[in-house]
C-alpha positions in Angstrom: -33.6 8.5 24.1 -36.2 6.4 26.0 -35.6 5.9 29.6 -35.0 2.3 30.6 -37.2 1.0 33.4 -35.1 -1.9 34.7 -37.2 -2.6 37.9 -40.6 -2.2 36.4 -42.9 -5.2 36.7 -44.3 -7.0 33.7 -41.6 -5.6 31.4 -38.6 -8.1 31.2 -40.0 -10.7 28.7 -43.0 -11.6 26.7 -45.6 -13.9 28.3 -46.2 -15.4 24.9 -42.7 -16.8 24.9 -43.1 -18.6 28.2 -46.5 -20.0 27.1 -45.1 -21.2 23.8 -42.2 -23.0 25.4 -44.6 -24.9 27.6 -46.8 -25.7 24.5 -43.8 -27.0 22.6 -42.7 -29.2 25.5 -45.9 -31.3 25.5 -45.0 -33.9 22.9 -41.6 -34.6 24.6 -43.4 -34.9 27.9 -45.8 -37.5 26.4 -42.9 -39.4 24.8 -41.1 -39.5 28.2 -43.9 -41.4 29.9 -42.7 -45.0 30.5 -44.3 -47.5 28.2 -46.0 -49.5 30.9 -47.4 -46.5 32.6 -48.6 -45.0 29.3 -50.5 -48.2 28.3 -52.0 -48.8 31.8 -53.3 -45.2 32.2 -56.5 -43.9 30.6 -56.4 -40.9 28.3 -58.5 -39.0 30.7 -56.1 -39.5 33.6 -53.1 -38.7 31.3 -54.7 -35.5 30.1 -55.6 -34.4 33.7 -52.0 -35.1 34.9 -50.3 -33.2 32.1 -52.7 -30.3 32.3 -52.0 -30.0 36.1 -48.2 -30.2 35.5 -48.3 -27.5 32.8 -50.9 -25.1 34.1 -49.5 -21.6 34.8 -50.3 -20.6 38.3 -51.5 -17.0 38.1 -50.4 -14.3 40.6 -52.6 -13.6 43.5 -51.9 -11.0 46.2 -52.7 -11.4 49.9 -54.3 -8.0 50.2 -55.2 -8.5 53.9 -51.5 -8.7 54.8 -50.2 -5.8 52.8 -47.8 -4.1 55.2 -46.8 -0.4 55.2 -43.8 0.1 57.5 -43.4 3.1 59.9 -42.3 6.3 58.2 -38.6 7.2 58.9 -36.3 10.0 57.9 -33.7 9.5 55.2 -31.3 11.3 52.9 -32.8 11.9 49.5 -31.0 12.3 46.2 -32.0 15.1 43.7 -33.8 12.4 41.7 -36.1 11.7 44.7 -34.6 8.4 45.7 -33.3 7.4 49.2 -29.5 7.7 49.4 -27.4 4.6 50.2 -23.7 5.3 50.7 -21.3 3.7 48.3 -17.7 3.2 49.4 -15.3 5.3 47.4 -17.9 7.6 45.9 -18.7 11.2 46.9 -22.3 11.7 47.9 -24.4 13.9 45.6 -26.3 16.9 46.8 -28.6 15.5 49.4 -31.6 16.8 51.1 -33.7 15.6 54.1 -36.6 13.4 53.3 -38.9 10.7 54.6 -39.4 7.1 53.4 -41.9 4.3 53.9 -41.6 0.8 52.6 -44.6 -1.2 51.4 -44.6 -5.0 51.2 -47.2 -7.0 49.3 -47.3 -10.8 49.8 -48.1 -12.9 46.7 -48.4 -16.5 45.5 -48.2 -17.9 42.0 -45.6 -18.3 39.2 -42.9 -15.7 39.9 -42.1 -15.4 36.2 -45.5 -13.7 35.6 -44.4 -10.7 37.6 -41.8 -9.8 35.0 -43.8 -11.1 31.9 -45.4 -8.7 29.4 -48.9 -9.7 28.3 -50.2 -9.1 24.8 -51.9 -5.9 26.0 -49.6 -3.7 28.1 -48.5 -0.1 28.9 -45.4 1.2 27.0 -42.9 1.1 29.9 -44.4 -1.8 31.9 -45.9 -1.8 35.4 -44.9 0.1 38.5 -41.3 -0.2 39.8 -41.2 -2.8 42.6 -38.5 -5.1 43.8 -39.3 -8.9 44.0 -38.1 -10.4 47.3 -39.0 -14.0 47.8 -42.8 -14.3 48.2 -43.5 -10.5 48.2 -43.0 -7.4 46.2 -41.4 -4.4 47.9 -41.3 -0.6 47.1 -39.9 2.4 49.0 -42.0 5.6 48.7 -39.9 8.7 49.2 -40.8 12.3 49.6 -39.5 15.6 51.0 -39.2 15.9 54.8 -42.6 17.6 55.3 -44.6 15.5 52.8 -48.1 14.4 53.7 -48.0 10.7 54.6 -51.4 10.2 53.0 -49.8 10.9 49.6 -47.8 7.7 50.0 -50.9 5.7 50.4 -52.6 7.3 47.4 -49.5 6.6 45.3 -49.4 3.0 46.4 -53.2 2.5 45.5 -52.5 3.9 42.1 -49.6 1.5 41.6 -51.7 -1.4 42.8 -54.5 -0.6 40.5 -52.1 -0.7 37.6 -50.7 -4.1 38.8 -54.2 -5.5 38.9 -54.8 -4.3 35.4 -51.8 -6.2 34.2 -52.9 -9.4 36.0 -56.3 -9.2 34.2 -54.5 -8.9 30.8 -52.3 -11.9 31.7 -55.4 -13.9 32.7 -56.9 -13.3 29.3 -53.7 -14.6 27.6 -53.5 -17.6 29.9 -57.2 -18.6 29.4 -56.6 -18.7 25.6 -53.4 -20.7 26.2 -55.1 -23.3 28.4 -57.5 -24.1 25.6 -54.6 -24.7 23.2 -52.7 -26.6 25.9 -55.5 -29.2 26.5 -56.0 -29.7 22.7 -52.2 -30.2 22.3 -52.1 -32.8 25.1 -55.0 -34.7 23.6 -53.4 -34.7 20.2 -50.0 -35.8 21.5 -51.5 -38.7 23.4 -53.6 -39.7 20.4 -50.5 -39.6 18.2 -48.5 -41.9 20.5 -51.5 -44.2 20.8 -51.9 -44.5 17.0 -48.2 -45.0 16.3 -47.3 -48.5 15.1 -46.0 -50.7 17.9 -42.2 -50.9 18.2 -40.5 -54.3 18.0 -36.8 -54.7 18.5 -34.7 -56.3 15.8 -31.8 -58.5 17.0 -29.2 -60.0 14.8 -27.7 -63.5 14.7 -23.9 -63.8 14.3 -22.9 -65.8 11.2 -21.4 -69.2 12.0 -17.6 -69.0 12.2 -17.5 -65.2 12.5 -16.2 -63.2 15.5 -18.7 -63.6 18.3 -20.5 -60.4 19.2 -22.9 -61.6 21.8 -25.2 -63.6 19.4 -29.0 -63.3 19.7 -31.9 -64.8 17.8 -33.9 -62.9 15.2 -37.3 -62.1 16.7 -39.3 -61.5 13.5 -39.1 -62.7 9.9 -39.1 -59.4 8.0 -38.4 -59.2 4.3 -37.3 -56.5 2.0 -40.6 -56.1 0.1 -41.9 -53.1 -1.6 -45.4 -53.4 -0.1 -45.9 -52.6 3.5 -48.5 -54.5 5.5 -51.1 -52.4 7.2 -50.5 -54.2 10.5 -46.7 -54.0 10.5 -45.2 -53.0 13.8 -42.5 -50.3 13.8 -39.1 -52.2 13.6 -36.3 -50.7 15.7 -32.7 -52.0 15.9 -32.1 -53.1 19.5 -29.5 -51.2 21.5 -27.4 -54.4 21.8 -27.5 -55.0 18.0 -26.6 -51.4 17.3 -23.6 -51.7 19.7 -22.4 -54.8 17.9 -22.7 -53.0 14.5 -20.6 -50.2 15.9 -18.0 -52.7 17.0 -17.7 -54.2 13.6 -17.5 -50.8 11.9 -14.9 -49.6 14.4 -12.7 -52.7 13.9 -12.9 -52.2 10.1 -12.1 -48.5 10.3 -9.1 -49.2 12.6 -7.9 -51.6 9.9 -8.1 -48.8 7.4 -6.1 -46.5 9.7 -3.4 -49.1 10.4 -2.6 -49.4 6.6 -3.5 -46.0 5.1 -1.2 -46.5 2.1 -3.4 -49.5 1.0 -6.9 -48.1 1.8 -6.5 -44.4 1.1 -6.4 -45.1 -2.7 -9.9 -46.4 -2.5 -12.8 -44.0 -3.0 -15.8 -43.8 -0.6 -17.8 -46.3 -2.6 -15.1 -48.9 -2.3 -14.7 -48.4 1.4 -18.5 -48.6 1.8 -18.5 -51.9 0.0 -15.8 -53.2 2.3 -17.7 -52.1 5.4 -20.9 -53.8 4.1 -19.1 -57.0 3.3 -17.6 -57.1 6.8 -21.0 -56.5 8.4 -22.6 -59.3 6.4 -19.7 -61.5 7.3 -20.5 -61.1 11.0 -24.3 -61.0 10.8 -26.8 -63.2 9.0 -30.6 -63.0 8.3 -33.2 -65.7 7.8 -32.2 -68.4 5.4 -28.6 -67.2 5.5 -29.5 -64.0 3.7 -27.5 -60.7 4.0 -28.9 -58.1 6.3 -27.0 -55.0 5.1 -27.5 -53.6 1.6 -25.7 -50.9 -0.3 -27.8 -47.7 -0.9 -26.9 -44.9 -3.3 -23.3 -44.1 -4.0 -21.8 -44.3 -0.5 -24.7 -45.3 1.8 -25.8 -48.7 3.2 -28.9 -49.7 5.2 -31.1 -52.4 6.7 -34.3 -52.1 4.7 -37.6 -53.3 6.1 -40.4 -53.0 3.5 -38.5 -50.4 1.5 -37.8 -48.2 4.6 -34.6 -48.2 6.5 -34.4 -49.2 10.1 -30.6 -48.7 10.1 -28.7 -46.3 7.8 -25.0 -45.8 7.3 -23.1 -43.2 5.2 -19.4 -42.9 4.2 -18.0 -39.4 3.6 -14.6 -38.0 2.9 -14.0 -34.8 4.7 -13.9 -31.7 2.5 -15.5 -28.8 4.3 -17.9 -27.9 7.2 -20.8 -27.1 4.9 -20.6 -30.5 3.1 -20.5 -32.3 6.4 -23.6 -30.5 7.7 -25.4 -31.0 4.4 -24.7 -34.7 4.4 -25.8 -35.2 8.0 -29.1 -33.2 7.3 -29.8 -35.3 4.2 -29.4 -38.5 6.2 -32.0 -37.4 8.7 -34.5 -36.3 6.1 -34.6 -39.4 3.9 -37.1 -42.2 4.1 -36.7 -44.3 7.3 -38.6 -45.9 10.1 -39.3 -44.1 13.4 -36.3 -44.3 15.8 -34.0 -45.4 12.9 -30.4 -46.0 14.0 -27.8 -44.1 11.9 -24.0 -44.1 11.5 -22.0 -41.5 9.7 -18.4 -42.6 8.9 -16.0 -39.7 8.0 -12.6 -40.3 6.4 -9.8 -37.8 6.6 -7.7 -37.9 3.4 -6.3 -34.4 3.2 -5.6 -32.9 6.7 -2.2 -33.6 8.3 -3.3 -32.3 11.7 -5.9 -34.9 12.5 -6.4 -33.7 16.1 -7.3 -30.2 14.9 -9.7 -31.7 12.3 -11.4 -33.8 15.0 -12.1 -30.7 17.0 -13.7 -29.1 13.9 -15.8 -32.1 13.0 -16.9 -32.7 16.7 -17.9 -29.0 17.0 -20.0 -29.2 13.8 -21.6 -32.4 14.9 -22.5 -31.1 18.4 -23.8 -27.8 17.0 -25.9 -29.3 14.2 -29.4 -27.6 14.1 -31.2 -31.0 14.5 -29.3 -31.7 17.7 -31.5 -32.8 20.6 -29.1 -34.5 23.1 -25.3 -35.1 22.8 -24.2 -38.3 24.6 -20.8 -38.5 26.3 -18.2 -40.9 24.8 -14.6 -41.7 25.9 -13.1 -41.8 22.4 -12.0 -38.6 20.7 -12.9 -39.8 17.2 -16.5 -40.9 17.9 -19.7 -38.9 18.8 -23.2 -40.1 19.7 -26.3 -38.0 19.7 -30.1 -37.9 19.5 -31.3 -35.8 16.6 -34.7 -34.9 15.1 -35.7 -34.5 11.5 -36.1 -31.1 9.7 -39.9 -31.3 9.5 -40.8 -33.2 12.6 -39.1 -32.3 15.9 -40.8 -35.3 17.6 -39.3 -37.8 15.2 -35.9 -38.6 16.8 -33.1 -40.9 15.8 -29.8 -42.1 17.3 -26.9 -40.9 15.2 -23.4 -42.3 15.7 -20.4 -40.6 14.1 -17.0 -42.2 13.6 -13.9 -40.4 12.1 -11.0 -42.4 10.7 -7.6 -41.0 9.6 -6.6 -42.2 6.1 -4.2 -39.3 5.6 -1.1 -40.7 3.8 1.8 -38.3 3.9 4.2 -37.9 1.0 7.2 -38.9 3.1 5.9 -42.5 3.1 6.8 -44.9 0.2 3.6 -45.8 -1.6 3.2 -49.4 -2.6 1.5 -48.3 -5.8 3.1 -47.0 -9.0 2.7 -43.3 -9.8 1.8 -42.0 -13.2 5.4 -41.5 -14.3 6.3 -45.0 -13.2 3.4 -46.5 -15.1 4.4 -44.7 -18.3 8.0 -45.9 -17.9 7.0 -49.6 -17.7 4.4 -49.3 -20.5 6.9 -47.8 -22.8 9.7 -50.3 -22.0 
């Protein structure tokens, strides 16, 4: 059994993990820069700022202020460590000894003191305790030990520490080259991305008023994409009004489950799309929302979706996760808004089902940020796609209860009743 060296320096985690986490955070940092600041700042200044923010400050020791305390007597355990009484425990066989504490001030990133470089000794560095801005070690020996031996032991330890710092410096130097390249690439990627323009919808005349706006651009559902097209994104206000219409329609389904539960997902999707096009209108009185696939619907701009919806009857957790993943992986514009509408047809305990669905939604592998909502049957999150963690989309999930218990009288004929009337 290998002895565990819990207090050894440079032995708790791999330095490569810390550096890789910094590397992977660069693109989100670039995306987080406000648009006005990003456009007004030169690439050179942005690179310099991000390099400074993400540079790992290496450990340096203040060797001129290394302090070796006065030697004092102590009780020493058989393992050669100073004894500190523990209430309720009998002391082991103790012997007289002497102890001296050494403190070494340092500056730099504290994480490096416990991080293992790519080159390292098997059990890590010497055993020291990290206390604030210094590392501390007690050197213990028998009562009549030569004090000079403590100094020699410390010098040996300190030489080993410096060796570790040199290995870390090699890893960090290689990382800094990758870091600068990643920053330059991330800035260039954002610069080259098509400009974003918000799409706002106009309410149809005579429909329920959901804060009407004017359409900003005349986009058409063409198969050919102009090379100068800006990236269309549904505005937050328009997305909010779409959610309101879908919520109102879904609540209508729930109020009369006996009527709507007999319809399959395709029929319910068609009703939702019809209601959306009843409320919102495009240029020349054209519909905005279109049916897509068996149970999907979208707002297509040059054959790519800027909004996507999907209807799904709950069957199992695996099917839910698969459907959500497929929604995120299909063809769509950057920052596409998405709505997943889930219908419960089979589970009598709707509250328990909501817990299961919400847990699966919040723990989805593409999850980036879960946003808080006040309603139990709705969730809102920011998610990325499978192949591009920097391509993120707003996903809104709504769950409606269409469960229709057998203790209710159905307004429709069953099979036996149909046969009776046909035969008679």
